[in-house]
C-alpha positions as CSV (number, residue, x, y, z in Angstrom):
1,M,128.3,70.3,100.8
2,A,126.5,67.1,99.8
3,L,129.4,65.9,97.6
4,R,131.9,66.3,100.5
5,T,130.2,63.7,102.5
6,T,130.2,61.1,99.7
7,P,133.0,58.5,99.9
8,S,135.6,59.1,97.2
9,V,136.6,55.4,97.1
10,E,135.4,52.1,98.4
11,G,136.5,51.0,101.9
12,A,135.3,50.8,105.5
13,A,137.5,53.7,106.6
14,E,136.3,56.0,103.9
15,R,132.7,55.1,104.5
16,T,133.1,55.7,108.3
17,R,134.6,59.1,107.6
18,A,131.7,60.0,105.3
19,I,129.1,59.0,107.9
20,S,131.0,60.9,110.6
21,A,131.2,64.0,108.3
22,S,127.4,63.8,107.8
23,A,126.8,63.6,111.5
24,I,129.0,66.6,112.3
25,Y,127.6,68.5,109.4
26,T,124.0,67.8,110.6
27,V,124.7,69.1,114.0
28,G,126.1,72.4,112.5
29,M,123.3,72.7,110.0
30,V,120.5,72.1,112.6
31,T,122.1,74.5,115.1
32,G,122.6,77.2,112.4
33,A,119.0,76.9,111.1
34,A,117.5,77.0,114.6
35,A,119.7,80.0,115.6
36,W,118.5,81.9,112.5
37,A,114.9,81.0,113.2
38,F,115.2,82.2,116.8
39,A,116.8,85.5,115.7
40,V,114.2,86.4,113.0
41,S,111.3,85.4,115.3
42,V,112.5,87.7,118.0
43,I,113.0,90.6,115.5
44,G,109.6,89.8,113.9
45,G,108.0,90.0,117.4
46,L,108.7,93.8,117.4
47,A,106.1,94.2,114.7
48,S,102.5,92.9,114.4
49,P,102.1,89.5,112.7
50,Q,99.9,91.1,110.1
51,A,102.7,93.4,109.0
52,V,105.2,90.6,108.9
53,L,102.8,88.4,106.9
54,A,101.9,91.2,104.6
55,I,105.5,91.8,103.6
56,T,106.0,88.0,103.2
57,A,102.9,87.7,101.0
58,A,104.0,90.6,98.8
59,V,107.5,89.2,98.3
60,G,106.2,85.7,97.7
61,G,103.7,86.9,95.2
62,L,106.1,89.1,93.3
63,Y,109.0,86.7,93.1
64,G,106.7,83.7,92.4
65,A,104.8,85.5,89.6
66,L,107.9,86.9,87.9
67,G,109.7,83.5,88.2
68,L,106.9,81.7,86.4
69,I,107.3,84.0,83.4
70,G,111.0,83.5,83.3
71,Q,112.2,86.6,85.1
72,Q,114.3,86.6,88.3
73,P,114.5,89.9,90.2
74,P,117.9,90.5,92.0
75,L,118.3,88.9,95.4
76,P,120.4,90.3,98.3
77,Q,123.7,88.5,97.7
78,R,126.9,87.8,99.5
79,S,129.9,86.4,97.6
80,W,131.6,84.8,100.7
81,Q,131.8,81.0,100.6
82,V,132.9,78.4,103.2
83,P,136.8,78.5,102.8
84,Q,138.7,75.4,101.9
85,S,141.3,76.4,104.6
86,W,138.9,75.2,107.3
87,F,139.1,71.7,106.1
88,Q,142.8,71.9,105.7
89,S,143.4,73.2,109.3
90,I,140.9,71.2,111.4
91,G,139.9,68.4,109.0
92,I,136.6,66.6,109.4
93,W,135.5,68.9,112.2
94,A,135.3,71.8,109.7
95,F,131.9,70.3,108.8
96,A,130.4,71.8,112.0
97,P,131.1,75.5,111.3
98,A,130.4,74.9,107.6
99,G,127.0,73.4,108.4
100,F,126.3,76.2,110.9
101,T,127.1,78.8,108.3
102,L,124.9,77.3,105.6
103,G,122.2,76.7,108.1
104,V,122.0,80.4,109.0
105,G,121.7,81.0,105.3
106,V,122.5,84.8,105.0
107,L,126.2,84.4,105.4
108,T,126.6,82.9,102.0
109,P,124.9,83.7,98.6
110,I,121.1,83.5,98.6
111,R,120.3,81.8,95.3
112,Y,116.5,81.4,95.7
113,A,113.8,83.9,96.7
114,S,112.1,81.1,98.7
115,F,114.6,81.7,101.4
116,I,113.2,85.3,101.9
117,V,109.7,83.9,102.1
118,W,110.8,81.2,104.5
119,T,112.4,83.9,106.7
120,G,109.2,85.9,106.7
121,L,107.1,83.0,107.9
122,L,109.6,82.3,110.7
123,A,109.4,85.9,111.8
124,A,105.6,85.5,112.3
125,L,106.1,82.6,114.7
126,H,106.7,82.6,118.5
127,P,110.4,82.0,119.2
128,P,109.9,78.5,120.7
129,I,107.9,77.3,117.7
130,A,110.2,79.0,115.3
131,V,113.3,77.2,116.8
132,G,111.6,73.8,116.4
133,V,110.5,74.6,112.8
134,G,114.0,75.8,112.0
135,A,115.6,72.7,113.4
136,V,113.4,70.5,111.3
137,Y,114.2,72.6,108.3
138,G,118.0,72.3,108.9
139,L,117.6,68.5,109.4
140,S,115.8,68.2,106.1
141,R,118.6,69.9,104.3
142,T,121.0,67.2,105.4
143,V,119.1,64.4,103.8
144,S,121.2,64.5,100.6
145,N,124.4,64.3,102.7
146,W,123.2,61.2,104.5
147,R,122.1,59.7,101.2
148,G,125.5,60.4,99.8
149,S,127.4,59.0,102.7
150,F,125.7,55.6,102.2
151,G,125.7,55.9,98.4
152,T,128.1,55.0,95.6
153,P,131.6,56.6,95.9
154,S,132.1,59.7,93.9
155,I,134.9,62.3,93.6
156,G,133.0,65.2,92.0
157,V,130.2,66.3,89.7
158,S,129.7,63.7,87.1
159,D,126.7,65.2,85.2
160,P,126.7,69.0,85.2
161,E,123.7,69.1,82.8
162,R,121.7,67.0,85.3
163,L,122.4,69.5,88.0
164,G,121.2,72.3,85.8
165,R,117.9,70.5,85.1
166,Q,117.4,69.9,88.8
167,R,118.0,73.5,89.6
168,A,115.4,74.6,86.9
169,T,112.9,72.1,88.4
170,Y,113.5,73.4,91.9
171,L,113.0,77.0,90.7
172,R,109.6,76.1,89.2
173,I,108.5,74.4,92.4
174,A,109.8,77.3,94.5
175,N,107.9,79.8,92.4
176,V,104.6,77.9,92.6
177,S,105.1,77.4,96.3
178,M,105.7,81.2,96.9
179,L,102.4,81.9,95.0
180,L,100.6,79.4,97.2
181,V,102.0,80.9,100.3
182,A,100.8,84.3,99.3
183,L,97.3,82.9,98.5
184,G,97.3,81.0,101.8
185,I,98.0,84.2,103.7
186,A,95.2,86.0,101.9
187,V,92.7,83.2,102.6
188,S,93.8,83.2,106.3
189,W,93.1,86.9,106.6
190,T,89.7,86.5,104.9
191,A,88.8,83.8,107.4
192,D,89.9,86.0,110.3
193,A,87.9,88.9,109.0
194,L,84.8,86.7,108.8
195,A,85.3,85.5,112.3
196,F,85.3,89.2,113.4
197,R,82.5,90.3,111.1
198,P,80.2,92.5,113.1
199,S,76.4,91.8,113.1
200,G,74.9,95.2,113.8
201,P,76.3,98.7,114.6
202,I,79.4,98.1,116.8
203,R,80.8,101.2,118.5
204,A,84.4,101.9,117.7
205,P,86.9,102.1,120.6
206,S,87.4,105.6,122.0
207,V,90.4,107.6,120.9
208,E,91.9,107.1,124.4
209,V,91.5,103.3,124.2
210,A,92.8,103.2,120.6
211,G,95.9,105.1,121.6
212,L,96.5,102.9,124.6
213,A,96.2,99.8,122.4
214,D,98.7,101.2,119.9
215,S,101.1,102.0,122.7
216,A,101.0,98.5,124.2
217,G,103.9,96.6,122.7
218,G,104.7,93.1,121.6
219,Q,102.3,90.2,122.1
220,C,99.8,92.4,124.1
221,S,99.0,94.9,121.4
222,L,95.6,94.9,119.9
223,N,97.0,94.3,116.5
224,A,98.8,91.2,117.8
225,V,95.8,89.8,119.7
226,R,93.0,90.4,117.2
227,P,94.1,87.8,114.6
228,K,94.8,85.2,117.3
229,I,91.3,85.5,118.7
230,G,89.9,85.3,115.1
231,K,91.8,82.0,114.7
232,L,90.6,80.8,118.1
233,V,87.0,81.5,117.3
234,Q,87.4,79.9,113.9
235,S,88.8,76.8,115.5
236,F,85.8,76.6,117.9
237,N,83.4,77.0,115.0
238,N,85.2,74.2,113.1
239,G,85.0,71.9,116.2
240,N,88.8,71.7,116.3
241,G,89.6,71.7,120.0
242,G,93.2,70.7,119.4
243,R,93.8,73.8,117.2
244,L,92.1,76.0,119.7
245,R,94.5,74.7,122.3
246,A,97.4,76.2,120.4
247,F,96.1,79.7,121.3
248,V,95.6,79.2,125.0
249,S,98.1,78.5,127.8
250,S,98.3,75.1,129.5
251,D,96.9,76.5,132.7
252,V,94.3,78.8,131.1
253,L,91.2,79.8,133.2
254,F,88.6,78.9,130.5
255,R,85.0,79.8,131.5
256,P,83.2,80.4,128.2
257,Y,79.8,80.8,129.7
258,K,78.3,81.7,133.1
259,G,79.1,78.8,135.4
260,A,81.9,76.3,136.0
261,R,85.4,76.4,134.6
262,I,86.0,74.0,131.6
263,N,89.0,71.7,132.1
264,S,88.8,69.5,129.0
265,I,88.7,72.1,126.2
266,E,88.8,69.5,123.4
267,R,85.8,67.7,124.7
268,F,83.9,70.9,125.3
269,V,84.6,72.1,121.7
270,R,83.5,68.8,120.2
271,N,80.3,68.8,122.3
272,Q,79.4,72.4,121.3
273,H,80.1,71.7,117.6
274,S,77.8,68.6,117.7
275,R,75.0,70.8,119.1
276,G,75.4,73.3,116.3
277,V,76.9,76.1,118.5
278,S,79.0,78.8,116.9
279,W,80.6,82.0,118.1
280,S,81.1,85.4,116.3
281,V,83.1,88.3,117.6
282,L,81.2,91.6,117.8
283,S,84.1,93.8,119.1
284,L,87.4,93.6,120.8
285,D,88.6,96.5,123.0
286,G,91.8,97.0,125.0
287,P,94.2,96.5,126.4
288,N,92.9,98.4,129.5
289,G,96.3,99.0,131.1
290,R,100.0,99.0,130.3
291,Q,101.1,95.7,131.8
292,R,104.4,94.0,131.1
293,V,103.3,90.5,132.0
294,R,99.6,90.4,131.2
295,A,97.0,92.6,129.4
296,T,93.2,92.4,129.8
297,F,90.8,92.9,126.9
298,S,87.1,93.1,126.6
299,L,85.5,90.8,124.0
300,A,81.9,91.1,122.9
301,L,80.7,87.7,121.7
302,R,77.5,86.4,120.1
303,V,76.5,82.8,120.5
304,R,74.4,81.0,117.9
305,Q,72.8,77.6,117.9
306,R,71.9,76.1,114.5
307,G,72.1,79.6,113.0
308,A,69.8,81.4,115.5
309,A,71.3,83.9,118.0
310,V,70.7,82.6,121.5
311,S,72.9,84.8,123.7
312,E,75.3,87.7,123.7
313,G,77.7,89.0,126.3
314,F,81.2,90.0,127.2
315,V,84.3,87.9,127.8
316,D,87.1,89.0,130.2
317,L,90.1,88.2,128.1
318,G,93.6,87.9,129.7
319,V,96.7,87.6,127.4
320,S,100.3,86.8,128.3
321,C,102.6,89.5,127.0
322,R,105.4,87.0,126.8
323,S,103.8,84.1,124.9
324,G,100.8,85.9,123.3
325,R,98.6,83.1,124.5
326,V,95.2,83.5,126.3
327,V,95.6,82.9,130.1
328,R,92.0,83.9,131.0
329,W,88.7,83.5,129.1
330,S,85.9,84.3,131.5
331,G,82.5,85.1,129.9
332,N,79.2,86.3,131.2
333,V,77.4,84.8,128.2
334,A,74.5,82.5,128.8
335,A,75.1,79.0,127.7
336,P,73.0,77.7,124.8
337,P,70.1,77.7,124.4
338,G,70.2,80.8,126.6
339,K,67.5,82.2,128.9
340,V,64.2,83.6,127.6
341,N,62.4,85.8,130.0
342,A,59.0,85.9,128.1
343,P,57.4,85.0,124.8
344,A,57.7,87.6,122.1
345,V,54.0,87.6,121.3
346,S,50.9,86.5,123.1
347,Q,48.7,83.7,121.9
348,D,46.0,86.1,120.8
349,F,48.4,88.6,119.2
350,A,46.8,90.4,116.3
351,V,47.6,93.2,113.8
352,Q,44.9,95.9,114.0
353,G,43.9,98.4,111.4
354,T,43.9,98.6,107.6
355,D,47.0,99.1,105.5
356,P,46.7,102.7,104.3
357,G,49.2,102.1,101.5
358,L,52.5,101.6,103.4
359,V,55.5,101.2,101.1
360,A,58.9,99.5,101.1
361,R,60.0,98.3,104.5
362,C,56.9,99.6,106.2
363,K,54.6,97.0,104.8
364,P,52.7,95.3,107.7
365,D,54.1,91.8,107.2
366,L,57.6,93.0,107.2
367,I,57.1,95.2,110.3
368,E,55.4,92.4,112.2
369,T,58.3,90.0,111.5
370,Q,60.9,92.7,112.4
371,L,59.2,93.5,115.8
372,R,58.8,89.8,116.6
373,Q,62.5,89.4,116.1
374,M,63.3,92.4,118.2
375,L,61.2,91.3,121.1
376,E,62.8,87.8,120.9
377,A,66.1,89.6,121.1
378,F,65.1,91.7,124.1
379,N,63.8,88.7,126.0
380,R,67.1,86.9,125.4
381,G,69.3,89.9,126.3
382,L,70.6,90.3,122.7
383,G,71.4,94.0,123.0
384,W,73.4,94.3,119.9
385,T,70.8,92.4,117.8
386,F,68.1,94.7,119.2
387,E,70.2,97.8,118.5
388,S,70.9,96.8,114.9
389,N,67.3,97.7,114.0
390,F,67.9,101.4,114.8
391,Q,69.3,104.2,112.6
392,P,72.8,105.5,113.7
393,A,71.2,108.6,115.3
394,D,68.7,106.5,117.2
395,R,66.4,107.5,120.0
396,F,65.2,105.0,122.5
397,D,63.0,106.0,125.4
398,A,61.7,103.2,127.5
399,Y,60.3,103.1,131.1
400,N,60.4,106.9,131.3
401,G,57.3,106.9,133.4
402,S,59.1,105.1,136.3
403,R,61.8,107.8,136.8
404,H,59.7,109.8,139.2
405,L,59.8,106.7,141.5
406,G,63.5,106.9,141.8
407,H,64.4,104.3,139.3
408,R,67.4,104.8,137.0
409,Y,68.0,102.7,134.0
410,P,71.2,102.3,131.9
411,V,71.8,104.8,129.1
412,G,72.1,103.3,125.7
413,I,70.3,100.5,124.0
414,V,72.7,97.7,124.5
415,P,73.3,98.4,128.2
416,F,69.6,98.8,128.8
417,V,68.6,95.6,127.1
418,R,71.4,93.6,128.8
419,A,70.6,95.1,132.3
420,R,66.9,94.5,132.1
421,W,67.3,91.0,130.8
422,S,69.6,90.2,133.8
423,A,66.9,91.7,136.0
424,G,64.3,89.3,134.6
425,D,62.3,91.8,132.4
426,G,60.3,90.4,129.6
427,W,58.3,92.1,126.8
428,T,55.3,90.4,125.1
429,A,53.4,92.0,122.2
430,L,49.7,92.0,122.7
431,A,48.7,93.9,119.5
432,L,50.2,95.9,116.7
433,R,48.2,98.8,115.3
434,L,49.0,100.1,111.8
435,P,49.2,103.8,111.0
436,T,45.9,105.4,109.9
437,A,47.5,107.2,107.0
438,A,50.5,106.5,104.8
439,G,53.3,108.9,105.8
440,G,55.3,108.5,102.6
441,S,58.9,108.0,103.8
442,D,58.1,107.2,107.4
443,G,55.5,105.1,109.3
444,V,54.5,105.4,113.0
445,F,53.3,102.1,114.5
446,S,51.6,101.4,117.9
447,L,52.7,98.3,119.7
448,R,50.9,97.3,122.9
449,L,53.3,95.5,125.3
450,Q,52.9,93.5,128.4
451,V,55.9,94.0,130.7
452,T,56.8,91.2,133.1
453,Q,59.6,90.6,135.6
454,H,60.4,87.0,136.5
455,G,57.0,86.1,135.0
456,N,55.0,88.6,137.0
457,V,53.0,91.2,135.1
458,V,54.2,94.7,135.9
459,S,52.3,96.8,133.3
460,E,50.5,96.8,130.0
461,S,51.0,99.9,127.9
462,G,51.4,101.3,124.4
463,T,54.6,101.9,122.5
464,K,55.1,104.3,119.6
465,I,57.7,103.2,117.0
466,A,58.6,105.5,114.1
467,I,60.3,103.7,111.2
468,A,62.0,104.9,108.1
469,C,60.3,103.0,105.3
470,Q,63.2,102.9,102.8
471,S,65.7,101.3,105.2
472,G,63.3,99.7,107.7
473,K,65.4,101.2,110.5
474,I,63.8,102.7,113.6
475,I,63.9,106.5,114.0
476,H,62.4,106.8,117.4
477,W,61.1,104.2,120.0
478,V,59.0,105.5,122.9
479,G,57.7,103.2,125.7
480,P,56.6,101.2,127.4
481,L,56.6,104.0,129.9
482,V,56.2,102.0,133.1
483,G,58.7,99.2,134.0
484,P,60.0,97.3,137.0
């Protein structure tokens, strides 16, 4: 089509006709490319973005690798071409349907595998974005027509060998590009996985929740939301507020920490990045109901400042099922540097007793460091960090001596730690007593703790902690028996 919009002879009339033909052809091409982008993005929305991109990466990697070694697998082909009768019957206006047909792409022969990869990438986009990208793509394909309409008059192909060389060059570029696309998708998935990397034993969603998540369709499915939240968190950690904005609606309720709503997201992200704050996702559960307009998810988030964990908590996450964007982000996470209810150890803290020959992870200096970190986590409400020190079949018995007074405490390590931190409880180690004899694979340590609430001393009592020496994980934790 590029040659048809080149003047065949000199003259103002012929030049005007060539420019008009390019304009009509451009309208048809842009419309056809945008229509194709819209169609494939709607169809692609029926599957998860990961599935669409997985197929795209596989096709791009296969065709790109084979193309570089001189092989070209067969492509889905159609032999139909734009008929000459269109130009004979309606003249210059035939450039509109011709441009539309070529812009759609699948109605005529597909000569390059890059079109299939391009279609896969469009299928992973939201329809409004896909339409814009498709229109730009269609416009770029008309550059040669506009160049020809203002160029030297020509009546046909003057150098067939040159066209052959150009096609060979394009093939090499297309094959390398497809390999880069496949690599880019792999890198993106790796970054998302790191953003969602758990830090400690995270409980898997129940079968009921998992089944509900699979049954939720479109943009509200767990599979569709997970990679977007990964990219959102990654954008936050990179200090890129503009990129984060792409994953939230224009009227989003954005309350990242306990407190006021944030209106200027870009400024907030820059400020947090300058202070060394980063986020990591511990778990994402939901949706908790089959809603056609909006779905709600529960996001467990850890906040670090300059590498040190300072707070943990949940985010009430609302997602639009139409756009797939976040419309509500409301966290109960303490803002950095968080709230510390008590010091982890007292000023006169001491390790008592003589090492009887403890081995592996039960050596006194390692246990002292581990317990200090656990008490720091407890006093900050870092339930998941605290729990990560226990074996999977953990046993944790604290404040048992208060039950006869009518107190009831949350079951489970994470709920207990978070609830007691919110209530103002603090644990401070007064002394650590070593085992009197080496137990081989296990060691039982005595930790004397001072329990406070809002700074007021509630009790001072001993705690027994049995630890597996090979892994350093806690088998059983008992005490302090009396709490607020």
